PAZAPA-4460 file (N, C-alpha, C; in steps of 0.05 Angstrom, whole numbers, plus 32768, in hexadecimal, padded with zeros to 4 digits):
% residues 212
    n_x    n_y    n_z   ca_x   ca_y   ca_z    c_x    c_y    c_z   seq   type   mol
   7E38   8049   7B01   7E46   8056   7B17   7E43   8045   7B30     1      X     A
   7E59   8043   7B40   7E58   8034   7B59   7E42   803D   7B6B     2      X     A
   7E33   802A   7B77   7E1C   8032   7B87   7E24   8041   7BA0     3      X     A
   7E3C   803C   7BAB   7E45   804B   7BC2   7E4C   8068   7BBB     4      X     A
   7E57   806C   7BA3   7E5C   8087   7B9A   7E43   8097   7B96     5      X     A
   7E2E   8089   7B8D   7E14   8095   7B89   7E09   809F   7BA4     6      X     A
   7E0C   808D   7BB9   7E02   8094   7BD4   7E11   80AC   7BDF     7      X     A
   7E2B   80AD   7BDB   7E3B   80C3   7BE6   7E34   80DD   7BD9     8      X     A
   7E2A   80DD   7BC0   7E23   80F6   7BB3   7E06   80FD   7BB7     9      X     A
   7DF7   80EB   7BC4   7DDB   80F1   7BC9   7DD8   8108   7BDD    10      X     A
   7DC4   8119   7BD9   7DC0   8130   7BEB   7DBD   8128   7C08    11      X     A
   7DAD   8113   7C0E   7DA8   810C   7C2A   7DC1   8101   7C37    12      X     A
   7DD3   80F4   7C28   7DEB   80EA   7C34   7DFF   8101   7C3A    13      X     A
   7E00   8114   7C27   7E11   812B   7C2D   7E07   813A   7C45    14      X     A
   7DEE   813A   7C4B   7DE3   8148   7C62   7DEA   8139   7C7C    15      X     A
   7DEF   811F   7C7A   7DF5   8110   7C92   7E12   8115   7C9C    16      X     A
   7E24   811C   7C8A   7E40   811F   7C91   7E45   8133   7CA8    17      X     A
   7E3A   814C   7CA6   7E3E   815F   7CBC   7E32   8154   7CD6    18      X     A
   7E1B   8146   7CD5   7E0E   813C   7CED   7E20   8127   7CFA    19      X     A
   7E2C   8115   7CE9   7E3E   8101   7CF4   7E56   810D   7D01    20      X     A
   7E61   8122   7CF5   7E78   8130   7D01   7E70   813D   7D1C    21      X     A
   7E58   8148   7D1D   7E4E   8155   7D35   7E4B   8140   7D4C    22      X     A
   7E40   8129   7D45   7E3C   8114   7D58   7E57   810A   7D63    23      X     A
   7E6A   8107   7D51   7E85   80FE   7D59   7E92   8112   7D6C    24      X     A
   7E8E   812C   7D67   7E99   8141   7D78   7E8C   8140   7D93    25      X     A
   7E71   813D   7D94   7E63   813C   7DAD   7E6B   8123   7DBD    26      X     A
   7E6F   810D   7DB0   7E78   80F4   7DBE   7E93   80F8   7DCB    27      X     A
   7EA6   8104   7DBC   7EC1   8109   7DC6   7EC0   811C   7DDE    28      X     A
   7EAF   8131   7DDC   7EAD   8145   7DF2   7EA1   8137   7E0B    29      X     A
   7E8D   8126   7E07   7E80   8118   7E1E   7E94   8106   7E2C    30      X     A
   7EA4   80F8   7E1C   7EB8   80E5   7E27   7ECD   80F5   7E37    31      X     A
   7ED5   810C   7E2D   7EE9   811C   7E3A   7EDE   8127   7E54    32      X     A
   7EC5   8130   7E54   7EB7   813B   7E6C   7EB5   8125   7E81    33      X     A
   7EAF   810D   7E7A   7EAD   80F7   7E8D   7EC8   80F1   7E9A    34      X     A
   7EDD   80F2   7E89   7EF8   80ED   7E93   7F00   8103   7EA8    35      X     A
   7EFA   811C   7EA2   7F01   8132   7EB4   7EF2   8130   7ECE    36      X     A
   7ED8   8129   7ECC   7EC7   8126   7EE4   7ED1   810F   7EF5    37      X     A
   7ED8   80F9   7EE9   7EE2   80E2   7EF8   7EFC   80E8   7F06    38      X     A
   7F0D   80F7   7EF8   7F27   80FF   7F04   7F23   8111   7F1C    39      X     A
   7F10   8124   7F1A   7F0A   8136   7F30   7EFF   8127   7F48    40      X     A
   7EEE   8113   7F43   7EE2   8104   7F58   7EF8   80F4   7F67    41      X     A
   7F0B   80EA   7F58   7F21   80DB   7F64   7F31   80ED   7F77    42      X     A
   7F36   8105   7F6E   7F46   8118   7F7E   7F36   811F   7F98    43      X     A
   7F1C   8123   7F95   7F0C   812A   7FAD   7F09   8112   7FC0    44      X     A
   7F0C   80FA   7FB6   7F07   80E2   7FC7   7F1D   80DF   7FDC    45      X     A
   7F35   80EA   7FD7   7F4B   80E6   7FEA   7F45   80F1   8005    46      X     A
   7F3E   810C   8009   7F38   8115   8023   7F1F   8109   802F    47      X     A
   7F0B   8103   801F   7EF2   80F7   8029   7EF8   80DB   8034    48      X     A
   7F09   80CC   8026   7F11   80B1   802F   7F20   80B3   8049    49      X     A
   7F32   80C7   804C   7F41   80CB   8064   7F2F   80D1   807C    50      X     A
   7F1B   80E2   8078   7F08   80E9   808D   7EF7   80D1   8095    51      X     A
   7EF0   80C1   8081   7EE0   80A9   8087   7EF0   8095   8098    52      X     A
   7F0A   8093   8093   7F1B   8082   80A3   7F1D   808C   80C0    53      X     A
   7F20   80A7   80C3   7F21   80B3   80DE   7F06   80AE   80EC    54      X     A
   7EF0   80B0   80DE   7ED6   80AB   80EA   7ED4   808F   80F5    55      X     A
   7EDF   807B   80E7   7EDE   8060   80F0   7EEE   805C   8109    56      X     A
   7F05   806A   810A   7F16   8068   8122   7F08   8074   813A    57      X     A
   7EFB   808B   8137   7EED   8098   814C   7ED6   8087   8156    58      X     A
   7EC8   807B   8144   7EB1   806A   814B   7EBA   8053   815E    59      X     A
   7ED2   8049   8159   7EDC   8033   8169   7EEC   803C   8182    60      X     A
   7EEF   8056   8185   7EFE   8060   819C   7EF2   8058   81B7    61      X     A
   7ED7   805A   81BB   7ECC   8052   81D5   7ECF   8034   81DA    62      X     A
   7ED5   8024   81C6   7ED8   8007   81C9   7EF5   7FFE   81C9    63      X     A
   7F07   8012   81CD   7F24   800C   81CE   7F2E   8000   81B4    64      X     A
   7F22   8009   819E   7F2A   8001   8183   7F29   7FE3   817F    65      X     A
   7F16   7FD6   818D   7F14   7FB9   818C   7F10   7FAE   8170    66      X     A
   7F00   7FBB   8160   7EFB   7FB0   8145   7F12   7FB7   8131    67      X     A
   7F24   7FC8   8139   7F3A   7FCF   8128   7F54   7FC1   8130    68      X     A
   7F54   7FB4   8146   7F6D   7FA7   8150   7F73   7F8D   8140    69      X     A
   7F8B   7F8C   8135   7F94   7F74   8126   7FA5   7F63   8138    70      X     A
   7FB9   7F56   812B   7FCA   7F44   813A   7FDD   7F52   814C    71      X     A
   7FE5   7F45   8162   7FF8   7F51   8174   8014   7F51   8167    72      X     A
   8021   7F68   8169   803B   7F6B   815C   8052   7F6C   8170    73      X     A
   804F   7F7D   8185   8065   7F80   8199   8058   7F81   81B4    74      X     A
   8065   7F72   81C7   805A   7F71   81E2   8070   7F7A   81F6    75      X     A
   806B   7F8E   8206   807D   7F98   821A   806F   7F96   8235    76      X     A
   807E   7F99   824B   8072   7F97   8266   805A   7FA9   826A    77      X     A
   805A   7FC1   825F   8044   7FD4   8264   8035   7FDC   824B    78      X     A
   803B   7FCF   8234   802D   7FD6   821C   802D   7FBF   8208    79      X     A
   8019   7FBF   81F7   8016   7FAB   81E2   800F   7FBA   81C8    80      X     A
   801E   7FB3   81B3   8018   7FC1   8199   800B   7FAD   8186    81      X     A
   7FF5   7FB6   817A   7FE6   7FA6   8167   7FE7   7FB3   814B    82      X     A
   7FE4   7FA3   8137   7FE0   7FAE   811C   7FC3   7FB9   811B    83      X     A
   7FC0   7FCF   810C   7FA5   7FDA   8108   7F99   7FCE   80EF    84      X     A
   7F80   7FC6   80F1   7F73   7FBB   80D9   7F6A   7FD1   80C6    85      X     A
   7F6B   7FEA   80D0   7F64   8001   80BF   7F7D   8012   80BB    86      X     A
   7F85   8015   80A2   7F9C   8026   809B   7F90   803D   808B    87      X     A
   7F91   8056   8096   7F85   806C   8088   7F90   8071   806C    88      X     A
   7F80   807E   805C   7F88   8084   8041   7FA2   8095   8042    89      X     A
   7FB6   808B   8034   7FD0   8099   8032   7FE4   8092   8048    90      X     A
   7FDC   8082   805C   7FEE   807C   8072   8002   8067   806A    91      X     A
   8019   8067   8077   802E   8053   8072   802A   803B   8084    92      X     A
   8020   803F   809C   801A   8029   80AF   8008   8033   80C5    93      X     A
   7FFC   8020   80D3   7FE9   8028   80E8   7FEA   8013   80FE    94      X     A
   7FEA   801C   8118   7FEC   8009   812E   7FD9   8012   8145    95      X     A
   7FD4   8000   8157   7FC5   8006   8170   7FD6   7FFC   8187    96      X     A
   7FD9   800E   819B   7FE9   8007   81B2   7FD8   8007   81CC    97      X     A
   7FDC   7FF2   81DB   7FCE   7FF0   81F5   7FE2   7FF6   820B    98      X     A
   7FDB   800A   821C   7FEC   8011   8233   7FDE   8007   824C    99      X     A
   7FEC   7FF6   825C   7FE0   7FEA   8273   7FEA   7FF8   828D   100      X     A
   7FD8   7FFB   82A0   7FDF   8005   82BA   7FD0   7FF4   82CF   101      X     A
   7FD4   7FFB   82E9   7FC7   7FEB   82FE   7FA9   7FED   82FD   102      X     A
   7F9F   8004   82F4   7F82   8009   82F5   7F73   8002   82DB   103      X     A
   7F7F   8008   82C5   7F72   8002   82AB   7F85   8002   8294   104      X     A
   7F7A   7FFE   827C   7F8A   7FFE   8264   7F81   8014   8252   105      X     A
   7F94   8022   8245   7F8E   8038   8233   7F98   8030   8217   106      X     A
   7F88   8036   8203   7F8F   802F   81E8   7F94   8048   81D7   107      X     A
   7FA8   8047   81C6   7FAE   805C   81B4   7FB1   8052   8197   108      X     A
   7FA4   805F   8185   7FA5   8058   8168   7FB6   806C   815A   109      X     A
   7FC8   8063   8148   7FD9   8076   813A   7FDF   806D   811E   110      X     A
   7FE5   8080   810D   7FEC   807A   80F1   8003   808C   80E8   111      X     A
   8017   8080   80DC   802D   808F   80D1   8025   8098   80B4   112      X     A
   8022   80B2   80B1   8017   80BC   8098   802D   80C4   8083   113      X     A
   8045   80CB   808D   805A   80D3   807A   8075   80D0   8088   114      X     A
   8089   80C8   8079   80A5   80C8   8081   80B5   80D5   806B   115      X     A
   80C3   80EA   8072   80D2   80F9   805D   80EA   8108   806A   116      X     A
   80FF   810D   805A   8115   811D   8064   8111   813B   805E   117      X     A
   80FC   8141   804F   80F5   815C   8048   80E3   8169   805C   118      X     A
   80EC   817E   806A   80DC   818C   807E   80C3   8198   8072   119      X     A
   80C6   81A5   805B   80AF   81B2   804E   8099   819E   8047   120      X     A
   80A1   8187   803D   808E   8173   8036   807F   8168   804E   121      X     A
   808E   8164   8064   8082   815B   807D   806F   8170   8088   122      X     A
   8077   8189   8087   8066   819F   8091   804C   81A1   8081   123      X     A
   804E   819D   8067   8037   819F   8056   8023   8188   805D   124      X     A
   802D   8170   8061   801C   8159   8068   800F   815D   8084   125      X     A
   801F   8167   8096   8016   816C   80B1   7FFE   8180   80B1   126      X     A
   8001   8196   80A2   7FEC   81AA   80A0   7FD4   819F   8092   127      X     A
   7FD8   818F   807D   7FC2   8184   806E   7FB1   8172   8080   128      X     A
   7FBE   8161   8090   7FAF   8150   80A2   7F9E   8160   80B6   129      X     A
   7FAB   8175   80C1   7F9C   8185   80D5   7F84   8193   80C7   130      X     A
   7F88   819D   80AF   7F72   81AA   80A1   7F5B   8197   809A   131      X     A
   7F62   817E   8095   7F4D   816A   808F   7F3C   8164   80A8   132      X     A
   7F4A   8165   80BF   7F3C   815D   80D8   7F2D   8174   80E5   133      X     A
   7F38   818C   80E5   7F2B   81A3   80F2   7F11   81A9   80E4   134      X     A
   7EFB   81AA   80F4   7EE1   81B0   80E8   7ED3   8197   80DF   135      X     A
   7EE0   8180   80E0   7ED3   8167   80D7   7EBD   8160   80EB   136      X     A
   7EA6   8158   80E0   7E90   814F   80F1   7E92   8131   80F5   137      X     A
   7E95   8129   810E   7E96   810D   8115   7E7B   8103   811E   138      X     A
   7E72   80ED   8113   7E58   80E2   811A   7E5B   80CD   8130   139      X     A
   7E4B   80D0   8145   7E4A   80BC   815A   7E2D   80B7   8161   140      X     A
   7E25   809E   815E   7E09   8095   8160   7DF9   80A5   814A   141      X     A
   7DE9   80B9   8152   7DD9   80C7   813E   7DE0   80E4   813D   142      X     A
   7DF4   80ED   814C   7DFB   8109   814D   7E17   810F   8141   143      X     A
   7E1B   8128   813A   7E34   8131   812F   7E43   8143   8142   144      X     A
   7E5D   8140   8144   7E6E   8150   8156   7E86   815A   8146   145      X     A
   7E8C   8174   814A   7EA1   8180   8139   7EBC   8180   8147   146      X     A
   7ED1   817A   8137   7EEC   817A   8141   7EF7   8197   8140   147      X     A
   7F03   81A0   8156   7F10   81BA   8158   7F2C   81B6   8163   148      X     A
   7F3E   81C8   815C   7F59   81C6   8167   7F69   81DF   8164   149      X     A
   7F81   81DF   816D   7F94   81F5   816A   7FAC   81EB   815A   150      X     A
   7FB1   81FA   8145   7FC7   81F2   8132   7FE2   81FC   813D   151      X     A
   7FF4   81EA   8140   800F   81F1   8148   8021   81F1   812F   152      X     A
   802E   8207   812B   803F   820B   8113   8059   81FC   8116   153      X     A
   8060   81EB   8103   807A   81DD   8104   8091   81F0   8101   154      X     A
   80A7   81E8   810D   80C0   81F8   810C   80D7   81E4   8108   155      X     A
   80E7   81E8   80F4   80FD   81D5   80EE   8111   81D3   8104   156      X     A
   8112   81E7   8116   8125   81E7   812C   811B   81D5   8143   157      X     A
   8102   81CD   8142   80F7   81BC   8157   80F2   81A0   814C   158      X     A
   80F6   818C   815D   80F4   8170   8154   80D7   8166   8154   159      X     A
   80C6   8174   8163   80AB   8169   8166   8096   8180   8166   160      X     A
   8081   817B   8156   806A   818E   8155   8050   817E   8155   161      X     A
   803C   8188   8163   8023   8179   8165   800B   818C   8166   162      X     A
   7FF6   8185   8159   7FDC   8193   815A   7FC7   817F   8163   163      X     A
   7FB9   8187   8178   7FA5   8175   8184   7F89   817F   817E   164      X     A
   7F76   816D   8177   7F5B   8174   8172   7F48   8164   8185   165      X     A
   7F33   8171   818D   7F1F   8164   819E   7F03   816B   8194   166      X     A
   7EEF   815D   819D   7ED4   8161   8195   7EC7   8177   81A6   167      X     A
   7EB6   8187   8199   7EA7   819B   81A8   7E8F   818E   81B5   168      X     A
   7E8B   8192   81CF   7E75   8187   81DD   7E71   816A   81D7   169      X     A
   7E85   8159   81DC   7E83   813D   81D5   7E71   812D   81E8   170      X     A
   7E66   8117   81DF   7E57   8105   81F1   7E6B   80F7   8204   171      X     A
   7E60   80EC   8219   7E71   80E0   822E   7E86   80CC   8223   172      X     A
   7E7E   80B9   8211   7E92   80A6   8207   7EAA   80B2   81F8   173      X     A
   7EA6   80CB   81EE   7EBB   80D8   81DE   7EC8   80F0   81EC   174      X     A
   7EC3   80F3   8206   7ECD   810A   8214   7EEC   810A   8216   175      X     A
   7EF8   80F3   8217   7F15   80F1   821A   7F23   80EE   81FF   176      X     A
   7F13   80EF   81E9   7F1F   80EC   81CF   7F30   8103   81C7   177      X     A
   7F48   80FD   81BD   7F5A   8111   81B2   7F65   8106   8198   178      X     A
   7F66   8118   8184   7F72   8111   816A   7F8A   8123   8166   179      X     A
   7FA0   8118   8160   7FB9   8127   815F   7FC8   8123   8145   180      X     A
   7FD1   8139   813A   7FE2   8139   8122   7FFE   8141   812C   181      X     A
   8012   8130   8127   802D   8136   8131   8041   8135   811B   182      X     A
   8056   8144   811F   806D   8145   810C   8086   8143   811D   183      X     A
   8095   812E   8119   80AC   8128   812A   80C5   8122   8119   184      X     A
   80DC   812C   8122   80F5   8126   8114   8104   8110   8122   185      X     A
   8108   80FA   8113   8119   80E4   811C   812E   80E0   8106   186      X     A
   8146   80E9   810D   815C   80E9   80F9   815D   80D0   80E8   187      X     A
   815D   80D3   80CE   815F   80EC   80BE   8145   80F5   80B2   188      X     A
   812E   80ED   80BE   8114   80F2   80B1   8100   8100   80C3   189      X     A
   80ED   810D   80B6   80D6   8118   80C4   80BF   8104   80C1   190      X     A
   80B0   8100   80D7   809A   80ED   80D6   8080   80FC   80DE   191      X     A
   806C   80F9   80CD   8052   8106   80D2   803E   80F0   80D9   192      X     A
   8032   80F3   80F0   8020   80DD   80FA   8005   80E8   8103   193      X     A
   7FF2   80D6   8103   7FD7   80DC   810D   7FD1   80C9   8125   194      X     A
   7FC8   80D5   813B   7FC2   80C4   8153   7FA6   80CA   815D   195      X     A
   7F9A   80B4   8168   7F80   80B7   8175   7F83   80A9   8190   196      X     A
   7F7E   80B7   81A6   7F84   80AC   81C1   7F73   80BA   81D6   197      X     A
   7F74   80B0   81EE   7F66   80BC   8204   7F78   80C5   821A   198      X     A
   7F90   80BC   821A   7FA3   80C3   822F   7FAE   80E0   822B   199      X     A
   7FAF   80EF   8240   7FBB   810A   823E   7FD8   8108   8237   200      X     A
   7FE0   8117   8222   7FFC   8116   821A   800B   812F   8223   201      X     A
   8024   812C   822A   8034   8142   8233   803B   8155   821C   202      X     A
   803C   816F   8222   8044   8182   820E   8062   8182   820D   203      X     A
   806D   817E   81F5   808A   817C   81F2   8093   8190   81DC   204      X     A
   80A4   81A3   81E3   80B0   81B5   81D0   809B   81C3   81BF   205      X     A
   8085   81CC   81CB   8070   81D9   81BB   8079   81F5   81B3   206      X     A
   8071   81FD   819B   8078   8218   8192   805F   8229   818F   207      X     A
   805E   8239   8179   8047   824B   8175   802F   823B   816D   208      X     A
   8018   8242   8179   7FFF   8235   8172   7FEB   824A   8169   209      X     A
   7FD9   8242   8157   7FC6   8254   814C   7FAB   8246   8149   210      X     A
   7F96   8256   814E   7F7B   824C   8149   7F77   824C   812B   211      X     A
   7F6F   8234   8120   7F6A   8233   8103   7F51   8223   80FE   212      X     A
***
């Protein structure tokens, strides 16, 4: 009789077969579990990465975004536009603008987060950005400061909607900090943007606002 056939009929070999099947099942289950866990971590990394990018912008706010300023792109009599070295997760583009006056220069950082012809899609992105920012703890030096704001509800009949957030009890270098989520219609598209600035902005066509 073939020696391999003898082994296959041996009692100890027959006892190994269920064990091998069990090990194979456990290995398959473990691999599937690792895949699901990795996928969940990737999904969770998106908002965390976005907040980390905002944190970097805020840290450089007192320094007029010096470490984030890239090459000069456009120069006008009263303003200069630079490329931003930091483009937030999911953004289409990012720039830094210097506004000059007789007394000083003011810098504004902004990122275009979405361009779409679909109002509902733009509204969803606008709200998502606000929700990611509100309640976010911003670290400055060794302390944490919380972002608070008032949510303005978009309306398709208005061309411009904006929600502004500020820090609660901020330190002196961040007292003028404002973070703004805006949604603006420029035919034929809606543009959703994120801005970080210190200059007071005028209220334009504001609608209903809610504490959120």
